[in-house]
Residue frames as a rotation matrix with the C-alpha (Angstrom) as fourth column:
MET 1
-0.464 0.826 -0.321 12.58
0.864 0.502 0.041 28.64
0.194 -0.258 -0.946 7.27
VAL 2
-0.033 0.432 -0.901 11.83
0.589 -0.720 -0.367 32.07
-0.807 -0.543 -0.231 8.77
VAL 3
-0.713 -0.291 -0.638 12.89
-0.299 -0.697 0.652 33.74
-0.634 0.656 0.410 5.52
GLU 4
-0.920 0.390 0.038 10.61
0.232 0.466 0.854 31.45
0.316 0.794 -0.519 3.48
ILE 5
-0.176 0.895 -0.409 7.63
0.976 0.104 -0.192 32.04
-0.129 -0.433 -0.892 5.78
SER 6
-0.111 0.073 -0.991 8.17
0.252 -0.963 -0.099 35.81
-0.961 -0.261 0.088 5.78
ALA 7
-0.858 -0.266 -0.439 8.74
-0.338 -0.351 0.873 35.90
-0.386 0.898 0.211 2.01
GLY 8
-0.755 0.640 0.142 5.70
0.624 0.636 0.455 33.69
0.201 0.432 -0.879 1.41
ILE 9
0.109 0.787 -0.607 3.54
0.842 -0.398 -0.365 36.20
-0.529 -0.472 -0.706 3.28
ALA 10
-0.161 -0.259 -0.952 5.20
-0.047 -0.962 0.270 39.26
-0.986 0.088 0.143 1.72
TYR 11
-0.830 -0.278 -0.484 5.20
-0.471 -0.118 0.874 37.94
-0.300 0.953 -0.033 -1.87
GLY 12
0.047 0.993 -0.108 1.79
-0.949 0.011 -0.315 36.23
-0.311 0.118 0.943 -1.74
SER 13
-0.219 -0.214 -0.952 3.12
-0.676 0.737 -0.010 32.71
0.703 0.642 -0.306 -2.38
MET 14
0.665 0.516 0.540 1.36
-0.745 0.510 0.430 29.84
-0.053 -0.688 0.724 -0.64
ALA 15
0.798 -0.435 -0.417 3.95
0.193 0.840 -0.508 27.40
0.571 0.325 0.754 -2.06
LEU 16
-0.225 -0.925 0.305 6.76
-0.031 -0.306 -0.952 29.34
0.974 -0.224 0.040 -0.40
LEU 17
-0.059 0.315 0.947 4.77
-0.947 -0.319 0.047 29.70
0.317 -0.894 0.317 2.82
ALA 18
0.898 0.439 -0.005 3.99
-0.424 0.871 0.249 25.97
0.114 -0.222 0.968 2.83
ASP 19
0.424 -0.825 -0.374 7.65
0.294 0.516 -0.805 25.10
0.857 0.231 0.461 2.25
GLY 20
-0.444 -0.587 0.677 8.71
-0.407 -0.541 -0.736 27.33
0.798 -0.603 0.001 5.14
LEU 21
0.242 0.623 0.744 5.99
-0.965 0.077 0.250 25.95
0.098 -0.778 0.620 7.41
HIS 22
0.873 0.018 -0.488 6.97
-0.085 0.990 -0.116 22.41
0.481 0.143 0.865 6.46
MET 23
-0.125 -0.982 -0.141 10.54
0.258 0.105 -0.960 23.14
0.958 -0.157 0.241 7.56
GLY 24
-0.383 0.049 0.922 9.15
-0.723 -0.637 -0.267 24.90
0.575 -0.769 0.279 10.63
THR 25
0.715 0.693 0.098 7.19
-0.623 0.566 0.540 21.83
0.319 -0.447 0.836 11.68
HIS 26
0.471 -0.641 -0.607 10.41
0.424 0.767 -0.481 19.85
0.774 -0.031 0.633 11.77
ALA 27
-0.547 -0.702 0.456 12.03
-0.021 -0.533 -0.846 22.52
0.837 -0.472 0.277 13.94
ALA 28
-0.010 0.636 0.772 9.01
-0.907 -0.330 0.261 22.66
0.420 -0.698 0.580 16.27
ALA 29
0.862 0.321 -0.393 8.91
-0.191 0.923 0.334 18.88
0.469 -0.213 0.857 16.62
PHE 30
0.027 -0.942 -0.336 12.62
0.453 0.311 -0.836 18.88
0.891 -0.129 0.435 17.41
CYS 31
-0.555 -0.217 0.803 12.15
-0.459 -0.725 -0.513 21.53
0.694 -0.653 0.303 20.12
ILE 32
0.452 0.789 0.416 9.28
-0.837 0.214 0.503 19.62
0.308 -0.576 0.758 21.73
THR 33
0.751 -0.240 -0.616 11.32
0.195 0.971 -0.140 16.41
0.631 -0.015 0.775 21.62
LEU 34
-0.329 -0.938 0.113 14.31
0.235 -0.197 -0.952 18.16
0.915 -0.286 0.285 23.17
PHE 35
-0.277 0.316 0.907 12.14
-0.821 -0.568 -0.053 19.63
0.499 -0.760 0.417 25.93
ALA 36
0.771 0.636 -0.028 10.55
-0.547 0.685 0.481 16.24
0.325 -0.356 0.876 26.67
TYR 37
0.429 -0.700 -0.571 13.94
0.399 0.714 -0.575 14.54
0.810 0.019 0.586 26.76
ARG 38
-0.567 -0.693 0.445 15.44
-0.052 -0.509 -0.859 17.12
0.822 -0.511 0.253 29.11
TYR 39
0.048 0.683 0.729 12.35
-0.913 -0.266 0.309 17.10
0.404 -0.681 0.611 31.33
ALA 40
0.875 0.292 -0.385 12.43
-0.182 0.937 0.298 13.31
0.448 -0.190 0.874 31.60
LYS 41
0.076 -0.942 -0.326 16.17
0.462 0.323 -0.826 13.30
0.883 -0.088 0.460 32.28
HIS 42
-0.536 -0.269 0.800 15.85
-0.412 -0.744 -0.526 16.02
0.737 -0.612 0.288 34.94
HIS 43
0.056 0.695 0.717 13.01
-0.996 -0.013 0.091 14.19
0.072 -0.719 0.691 36.74
GLN 44
0.033 -0.041 -0.999 14.21
-0.398 0.916 -0.051 10.61
0.917 0.400 0.014 36.32
ASP 45
-0.699 -0.341 -0.628 14.84
0.400 0.541 -0.739 10.23
0.593 -0.768 -0.242 40.07
ASP 46
-0.678 0.530 0.510 11.75
-0.678 -0.719 -0.154 12.18
0.285 -0.450 0.846 41.15
ASP 47
-0.941 0.306 0.144 9.49
0.167 0.791 -0.589 10.10
-0.294 -0.530 -0.795 43.43
ARG 48
-0.222 0.908 -0.355 6.41
-0.505 -0.418 -0.755 11.86
-0.834 0.012 0.551 42.07
PHE 49
0.126 0.192 -0.973 6.88
-0.958 0.278 -0.069 9.82
0.257 0.941 0.218 38.87
SER 50
0.203 -0.004 0.979 6.16
-0.703 0.695 0.149 6.45
-0.681 -0.719 0.138 40.46
PHE 51
0.722 0.080 0.687 6.38
0.316 0.846 -0.430 4.62
-0.615 0.527 0.586 37.13
GLY 52
-0.311 -0.932 0.186 9.31
0.710 -0.098 0.697 6.63
-0.631 0.349 0.693 35.79
THR 53
0.002 0.221 -0.975 9.47
-0.307 -0.928 -0.211 9.32
-0.952 0.300 0.066 33.13
GLY 54
-0.716 -0.372 0.590 9.44
0.326 0.569 0.755 7.00
-0.617 0.733 -0.286 30.11
LYS 55
0.033 0.839 0.543 6.09
0.974 0.094 -0.205 8.24
-0.223 0.536 -0.814 28.86
VAL 56
0.213 0.002 -0.977 7.18
0.138 -0.990 0.029 11.90
-0.967 -0.141 -0.211 28.82
SER 57
-0.770 -0.551 -0.322 8.76
-0.243 -0.214 0.946 11.46
-0.590 0.807 0.030 25.39
VAL 58
-0.652 0.630 0.423 5.60
0.758 0.542 0.362 9.74
-0.001 0.557 -0.831 24.14
LEU 59
0.341 0.780 -0.524 3.53
0.759 -0.558 -0.336 12.66
-0.554 -0.283 -0.783 25.41
GLY 60
-0.171 -0.508 -0.844 5.96
-0.171 -0.828 0.534 15.05
-0.970 0.235 0.055 23.71
GLY 61
-0.963 -0.184 0.199 5.58
0.133 0.321 0.938 13.17
-0.236 0.929 -0.285 20.43
TYR 62
-0.230 0.961 0.155 1.79
0.971 0.238 -0.030 13.18
-0.066 0.143 -0.988 20.76
THR 63
0.325 0.286 -0.901 1.81
0.384 -0.911 -0.150 16.92
-0.864 -0.298 -0.406 21.50
SER 64
-0.645 -0.623 -0.443 4.01
-0.224 -0.401 0.888 17.49
-0.731 0.672 0.119 18.44
ALA 65
-0.828 0.351 0.437 1.58
0.560 0.547 0.623 15.50
-0.020 0.760 -0.649 16.33
ILE 66
0.197 0.942 -0.272 -1.43
0.903 -0.283 -0.323 17.52
-0.382 -0.182 -0.906 17.51
ALA 67
0.138 -0.227 -0.964 0.39
-0.031 -0.974 0.225 20.81
-0.990 -0.001 -0.141 16.81
LEU 68
-0.862 -0.502 -0.066 1.50
-0.111 0.061 0.992 19.58
-0.494 0.863 -0.108 13.39
GLY 69
-0.495 0.762 0.418 -2.04
0.863 0.488 0.131 18.47
-0.104 0.425 -0.899 12.58
ILE 70
0.419 0.627 -0.656 -3.36
0.554 -0.749 -0.363 21.94
-0.719 -0.212 -0.662 13.36
VAL 71
-0.260 -0.605 -0.753 -0.67
-0.343 -0.671 0.658 23.53
-0.903 0.429 -0.033 11.14
ALA 72
-0.931 -0.093 0.353 -1.47
0.253 0.532 0.808 21.10
-0.263 0.842 -0.471 8.31
LEU 73
-0.080 0.988 0.129 -5.20
0.960 0.111 -0.259 21.80
-0.270 0.103 -0.957 8.57
LEU 74
0.412 0.191 -0.891 -4.70
0.174 -0.976 -0.128 25.58
-0.894 -0.103 -0.435 8.57
MET 75
-0.610 -0.703 -0.365 -2.32
-0.297 -0.224 0.928 25.32
-0.734 0.675 -0.072 5.59
PHE 76
-0.769 0.357 0.530 -4.79
0.618 0.624 0.478 23.20
-0.160 0.695 -0.701 3.64
VAL 77
0.267 0.936 -0.230 -7.71
0.845 -0.342 -0.411 25.54
-0.463 -0.084 -0.882 4.35
GLU 78
0.217 -0.265 -0.940 -5.69
-0.154 -0.960 0.235 28.65
-0.964 0.094 -0.249 3.40
SER 79
-0.831 -0.556 0.013 -4.44
-0.114 0.194 0.974 26.94
-0.545 0.808 -0.224 0.23
ALA 80
-0.444 0.758 0.477 -7.97
0.884 0.459 0.093 25.90
-0.149 0.463 -0.874 -0.75
PHE 81
0.458 0.582 -0.673 -9.15
0.490 -0.796 -0.355 29.47
-0.742 -0.167 -0.649 -0.12
ARG 82
-0.127 -0.612 -0.780 -6.36
-0.408 -0.685 0.604 30.82
-0.904 0.395 -0.163 -2.33
LEU 83
-0.776 -0.078 0.626 -7.22
0.448 0.631 0.634 28.31
-0.445 0.772 -0.455 -5.03
PHE 84
0.024 0.900 0.436 -10.59
0.998 -0.049 0.046 30.02
0.063 0.433 -0.899 -5.46
ASN 85
0.976 0.203 -0.077 -9.50
0.211 -0.971 0.117 33.52
-0.051 -0.130 -0.990 -4.39
PRO 86
0.312 -0.944 0.107 -5.97
0.916 0.269 -0.297 33.89
0.252 0.191 0.949 -5.79
GLU 87
0.686 -0.240 -0.686 -3.66
0.203 -0.843 0.499 36.57
-0.698 -0.482 -0.529 -4.47
THR 88
0.858 -0.496 -0.134 -1.15
-0.361 -0.396 -0.844 38.53
0.366 0.772 -0.519 -6.51
ILE 89
0.755 -0.654 0.052 2.16
0.484 0.608 0.630 36.68
-0.443 -0.450 0.775 -6.39
ARG 90
0.626 -0.683 -0.378 5.51
-0.756 -0.650 -0.077 38.38
-0.193 0.334 -0.923 -6.84
PHE 91
0.997 -0.069 -0.020 6.99
0.060 0.953 -0.295 35.44
0.039 0.294 0.955 -8.71
ASN 92
0.404 -0.913 0.057 10.57
-0.056 -0.087 -0.995 36.68
0.913 0.398 -0.086 -9.25
GLU 93
-0.161 -0.448 0.880 11.16
-0.879 -0.341 -0.334 37.36
0.449 -0.827 -0.339 -5.56
ALA 94
0.580 0.473 0.663 9.37
-0.736 0.654 0.177 34.18
-0.350 -0.591 0.727 -4.46
ILE 95
0.927 -0.286 -0.241 11.39
0.076 0.775 -0.627 32.03
0.366 0.564 0.741 -6.89
LEU 96
0.070 -0.955 0.288 14.64
-0.371 -0.293 -0.881 33.57
0.926 -0.045 -0.375 -5.65
VAL 97
-0.082 -0.048 0.996 13.80
-0.997 -0.005 -0.082 32.81
0.009 -0.999 -0.047 -2.01
ALA 98
0.850 0.439 0.291 12.67
-0.436 0.896 -0.077 29.27
-0.295 -0.061 0.954 -2.92
CYS 99
0.679 -0.678 -0.283 15.98
0.023 0.404 -0.914 28.69
0.734 0.614 0.290 -4.75
ILE 100
-0.226 -0.737 0.637 17.91
-0.724 -0.310 -0.616 29.85
0.652 -0.600 -0.463 -1.69
GLY 101
0.283 0.431 0.857 15.85
-0.893 0.443 0.072 27.45
-0.349 -0.786 0.511 0.44
LEU 102
0.985 0.049 -0.166 16.60
-0.124 0.869 -0.480 24.65
0.121 0.493 0.861 -2.02
ALA 103
0.238 -0.971 -0.025 20.33
-0.258 -0.039 -0.965 25.44
0.936 0.236 -0.260 -1.84
VAL 104
-0.212 -0.258 0.942 20.25
-0.965 -0.098 -0.244 25.27
0.155 -0.961 -0.228 1.97
ASN 105
0.656 0.537 0.530 18.42
-0.611 0.790 -0.044 21.92
-0.443 -0.295 0.847 1.81
LEU 106
0.859 -0.392 -0.331 20.88
-0.041 0.590 -0.806 20.53
0.511 0.706 0.491 -0.75
ALA 107
-0.117 -0.926 0.358 23.82
-0.587 -0.226 -0.778 21.61
0.801 -0.301 -0.517 1.42
SER 108
0.008 0.207 0.978 22.18
-0.966 0.253 -0.046 19.91
-0.257 -0.945 0.202 4.42
MET 109
0.939 0.343 0.027 21.62
-0.315 0.890 -0.329 16.74
-0.137 0.300 0.944 2.39
PHE 110
0.476 -0.842 -0.256 25.26
-0.182 0.190 -0.965 16.77
0.861 0.505 -0.063 1.33
LEU 111
-0.311 -0.617 0.723 26.47
-0.825 -0.202 -0.528 17.20
0.472 -0.760 -0.446 4.91
LEU 112
0.228 0.481 0.846 24.16
-0.838 0.540 -0.081 14.55
-0.496 -0.691 0.526 6.34
GLY 113
0.967 0.136 -0.216 24.76
-0.241 0.765 -0.597 12.15
0.084 0.629 0.773 3.45
ASP 114
0.207 -0.972 -0.113 28.53
-0.388 0.024 -0.922 12.57
0.898 0.234 -0.372 3.71
HIS 115
-0.338 -0.299 0.892 28.47
-0.936 0.011 -0.351 12.01
0.095 -0.954 -0.284 7.48
HIS 116
0.601 0.654 0.459 26.22
-0.673 0.724 -0.150 8.98
-0.430 -0.219 0.876 7.10
HIS 117
0.840 -0.315 -0.442 28.60
-0.166 0.626 -0.762 7.36
0.517 0.713 0.474 4.60
HIS 118
-0.202 -0.945 0.257 31.59
-0.613 -0.083 -0.786 7.91
0.764 -0.316 -0.563 6.90
ASP 119
-0.105 0.229 0.968 29.71
-0.956 0.243 -0.161 6.20
-0.272 -0.943 0.193 9.74
ASP 120
0.829 0.463 -0.313 29.10
-0.544 0.795 -0.267 3.12
0.125 0.392 0.911 7.57
HIS 121
0.291 -0.820 -0.494 32.78
-0.119 0.481 -0.869 2.23
0.949 0.311 0.043 7.88
GLU 122
-0.396 -0.437 0.808 32.88
-0.806 -0.256 -0.534 2.55
0.440 -0.862 -0.251 11.65
ASP 123
-0.999 -0.034 -0.030 32.14
-0.009 0.800 -0.599 0.07
0.044 -0.599 -0.800 14.39
HIS 124
-0.377 0.922 -0.094 28.58
0.236 0.194 0.952 -1.24
0.896 0.336 -0.290 14.64
HIS 125
-0.529 0.154 -0.835 28.36
0.847 0.034 -0.531 -0.09
-0.053 -0.988 -0.148 18.28
HIS 126
-0.743 0.234 -0.627 27.04
-0.082 -0.961 -0.262 3.24
-0.664 -0.144 0.734 17.00
HIS 127
-0.811 0.432 0.394 24.32
0.567 0.416 0.711 1.67
0.143 0.800 -0.583 14.85
HIS 128
0.130 0.913 -0.388 21.54
0.935 -0.243 -0.260 3.62
-0.331 -0.329 -0.884 16.61
HIS 129
-0.184 -0.255 -0.949 23.23
0.014 -0.966 0.257 6.86
-0.983 0.034 0.181 15.54
ASP 130
-0.976 -0.165 0.140 22.95
0.123 0.108 0.986 5.68
-0.177 0.980 -0.085 11.93
HIS 131
-0.257 0.957 0.133 19.18
0.960 0.237 0.151 5.46
0.113 0.167 -0.980 12.35
ASN 132
0.298 0.332 -0.895 19.07
0.546 -0.828 -0.125 9.01
-0.783 -0.451 -0.428 13.71
LEU 133
-0.571 -0.581 -0.580 21.22
-0.181 -0.600 0.779 10.29
-0.801 0.550 0.238 10.84
ARG 134
-0.879 0.291 0.378 19.12
0.473 0.427 0.771 8.41
0.063 0.856 -0.513 8.31
ALA 135
0.109 0.966 -0.234 15.92
0.973 -0.151 -0.172 9.89
-0.202 -0.209 -0.957 9.78
ALA 136
0.123 -0.141 -0.982 17.43
0.140 -0.977 0.158 13.39
-0.982 -0.157 -0.100 9.67
TYR 137
-0.870 -0.484 -0.090 18.56
-0.054 -0.086 0.995 12.79
-0.489 0.871 0.048 6.08
MET 138
-0.565 0.730 0.384 15.06
0.816 0.425 0.393 11.65
0.124 0.535 -0.836 5.08
HIS 139
0.345 0.678 -0.649 13.50
0.728 -0.629 -0.271 14.76
-0.592 -0.379 -0.711 6.65
VAL 140
-0.213 -0.502 -0.838 15.93
-0.201 -0.817 0.541 17.00
-0.956 0.284 0.073 4.76
LEU 141
-0.939 -0.067 0.336 15.19
0.287 0.385 0.877 15.03
-0.188 0.921 -0.342 1.58
ALA 142
-0.048 0.994 0.094 11.47
0.995 0.056 -0.085 15.70
-0.090 0.089 -0.992 2.08
ASP 143
0.344 0.098 -0.934 12.22
0.279 -0.960 0.001 19.39
-0.897 -0.261 -0.357 2.63
THR 144
-0.680 -0.673 -0.291 14.32
-0.133 -0.277 0.952 19.42
-0.721 0.686 0.099 -0.54
LEU 145
-0.732 0.460 0.503 11.52
0.681 0.463 0.567 17.87
0.028 0.757 -0.652 -2.57
THR 146
0.347 0.892 -0.290 8.95
0.878 -0.418 -0.234 20.36
-0.330 -0.173 -0.928 -1.27
SER 147
0.007 -0.433 -0.901 11.36
-0.036 -0.901 0.433 23.20
-0.999 0.029 -0.022 -2.09
LEU 148
-0.916 -0.373 0.150 11.77
0.095 0.163 0.982 21.83
-0.391 0.914 -0.114 -5.60
LEU 149
-0.313 0.889 0.336 8.00
0.949 0.274 0.158 21.51
0.048 0.368 -0.929 -6.03
ALA 150
0.388 0.409 -0.826 7.56
0.520 -0.837 -0.170 25.09
-0.761 -0.364 -0.537 -4.81
ILE 151
-0.468 -0.647 -0.602 10.06
-0.204 -0.584 0.786 26.31
-0.860 0.491 0.141 -7.42
VAL 152
-0.889 0.181 0.420 8.32
0.454 0.456 0.765 24.33
-0.053 0.871 -0.488 -10.17
ALA 153
0.079 0.992 -0.098 4.90
0.980 -0.096 -0.173 25.66
-0.181 -0.082 -0.980 -9.13
LEU 154
0.303 -0.021 -0.953 6.18
0.194 -0.977 0.083 29.24
-0.933 -0.210 -0.292 -8.99
PHE 155
-0.736 -0.654 -0.177 8.04
-0.073 -0.182 0.980 28.92
-0.673 0.734 0.086 -12.30
PHE 156
-0.736 0.512 0.443 5.04
0.657 0.385 0.648 27.57
0.161 0.768 -0.620 -14.21
GLY 157
0.263 0.807 -0.529 2.77
0.854 -0.450 -0.261 30.02
-0.449 -0.383 -0.807 -12.43
LYS 158
-0.039 -0.384 -0.923 4.95
-0.086 -0.918 0.386 32.85
-0.995 0.095 0.003 -13.71
LEU 159
-0.889 -0.456 0.044 5.47
-0.023 0.141 0.990 31.38
-0.458 0.879 -0.135 -17.18
TYR 160
-0.759 0.631 0.162 1.87
0.469 0.357 0.808 30.43
0.452 0.689 -0.566 -17.97
GLY 161
-0.563 0.561 0.606 -0.09
-0.633 -0.765 0.120 32.51
0.531 -0.316 0.786 -15.46
TRP 162
0.115 0.573 -0.812 -1.13
0.154 0.797 0.584 29.38
0.981 -0.192 0.003 -13.60
ASN 163
-0.367 -0.235 0.900 -1.46
-0.730 -0.527 -0.436 30.96
0.577 -0.817 0.022 -10.16
TRP 164
0.679 0.716 0.163 -3.52
-0.682 0.532 0.502 27.97
0.273 -0.452 0.849 -9.06
LEU 165
0.385 -0.618 -0.686 -0.32
0.218 0.783 -0.583 25.87
0.897 0.075 0.436 -9.01
ASP 166
-0.579 -0.589 0.563 0.87
-0.349 -0.445 -0.825 27.92
0.737 -0.674 0.052 -6.05
ALA 167
0.027 0.695 0.719 -2.26
-0.998 -0.022 0.058 27.01
0.056 -0.719 0.693 -4.08
ILE 168
0.817 0.238 -0.526 -2.02
-0.301 0.953 -0.038 23.36
0.492 0.189 0.850 -5.15
MET 169
-0.114 -0.942 -0.317 1.57
0.123 0.303 -0.945 23.25
0.986 -0.146 0.081 -3.90
GLY 170
-0.523 0.022 0.852 0.37
-0.772 -0.435 -0.463 24.64
0.361 -0.900 0.245 -0.58
MET 171
0.573 0.795 0.198 -2.16
-0.817 0.536 0.212 21.81
0.062 -0.283 0.957 -0.41
VAL 172
0.561 -0.463 -0.686 0.55
0.044 0.845 -0.533 19.25
0.826 0.269 0.495 -1.23
GLY 173
-0.536 -0.785 0.310 2.71
-0.234 -0.215 -0.948 20.67
0.811 -0.581 -0.068 1.57
ALA 174
-0.149 0.585 0.798 -0.25
-0.987 -0.142 -0.081 20.41
0.066 -0.799 0.598 3.95
LEU 175
0.819 0.473 -0.325 -0.83
-0.485 0.873 0.050 16.79
0.307 0.116 0.944 2.92
VAL 176
0.058 -0.885 -0.463 2.85
0.066 0.466 -0.882 15.94
0.996 0.021 0.086 3.48
ILE 177
-0.716 -0.273 0.642 2.67
-0.556 -0.332 -0.762 17.39
0.421 -0.903 0.086 6.99
GLY 178
0.242 0.912 0.331 -0.69
-0.969 0.207 0.137 15.65
0.056 -0.354 0.934 7.49
LYS 179
0.651 -0.071 -0.755 0.82
-0.154 0.963 -0.223 12.27
0.743 0.262 0.616 6.58
TRP 180
-0.474 -0.877 -0.080 3.73
0.023 0.079 -0.997 12.86
0.880 -0.474 -0.018 8.96
THR 181
-0.468 0.404 0.786 1.20
-0.859 -0.415 -0.299 13.88
0.205 -0.815 0.542 11.64
PHE 182
0.606 0.771 -0.196 -0.89
-0.728 0.636 0.257 10.75
0.322 -0.013 0.947 11.12
ASN 183
0.314 -0.574 -0.756 2.16
0.144 0.816 -0.560 8.47
0.938 0.067 0.339 11.39
LEU 184
-0.721 -0.613 0.325 3.35
-0.174 -0.293 -0.940 10.25
0.671 -0.734 0.104 14.54
LEU 185
-0.106 0.777 0.620 -0.11
-0.986 -0.164 0.037 10.07
0.131 -0.608 0.783 16.14
LYS 186
0.714 0.371 -0.594 -0.29
-0.397 0.913 0.092 6.37
0.576 0.170 0.799 15.32
GLN 187
-0.085 -0.855 -0.511 3.17
0.224 0.483 -0.846 5.65
0.971 -0.186 0.151 16.77
THR 188
-0.798 -0.255 0.546 2.62
-0.400 -0.453 -0.797 7.64
0.450 -0.854 0.260 19.95
SER 189
0.167 0.936 0.311 -0.89
-0.959 0.081 0.273 6.25
0.230 -0.344 0.910 20.51
LEU 190
0.647 0.039 -0.761 0.43
-0.109 0.993 -0.042 2.70
0.754 0.110 0.647 20.29
SER 191
-0.386 -0.903 -0.191 3.17
0.189 0.125 -0.974 3.53
0.903 -0.412 0.122 22.82
CYS 192
-0.248 0.337 0.908 0.73
-0.798 -0.603 0.006 4.61
0.550 -0.723 0.419 25.55
């Protein structure tokens, strides 16, 4: 994630930057969720929370959604700007970094997929863990697909001189994050 973001900036690739930011949004959402969970757990017996700390996680999810929405908007605007004002892209380096990102995502998919299949044979008492694993697997699958799209955009950009594909891929990444943001805002708003 950090490597893709840094390489996207250094090599002028919006597709690589968008892929790294997409992975970064997952990490940021996880950190906010972890903070909200720990905060709620720590204050569960605090009398100042007269109705309990149940809404802390909802607030954490809503905060994540707002932050993700801002990232998606900035990504889309920057991608649109680059569509009309293309930057020089160092395709070879950007493709290499995107391939490394794809390999990491594929390894993560393999690990999560393998673990998920082993859990299918276990007792149904851990069914809620299956949902968490499935959600994690789906996020990694989305990351893998955006990595693959970044590689395709960079490859055809290099091969045919279609630099605009890089900007389009950045816009696609922004729309993916935007859709995730919208769903999260909807879920957290309904939980209030």
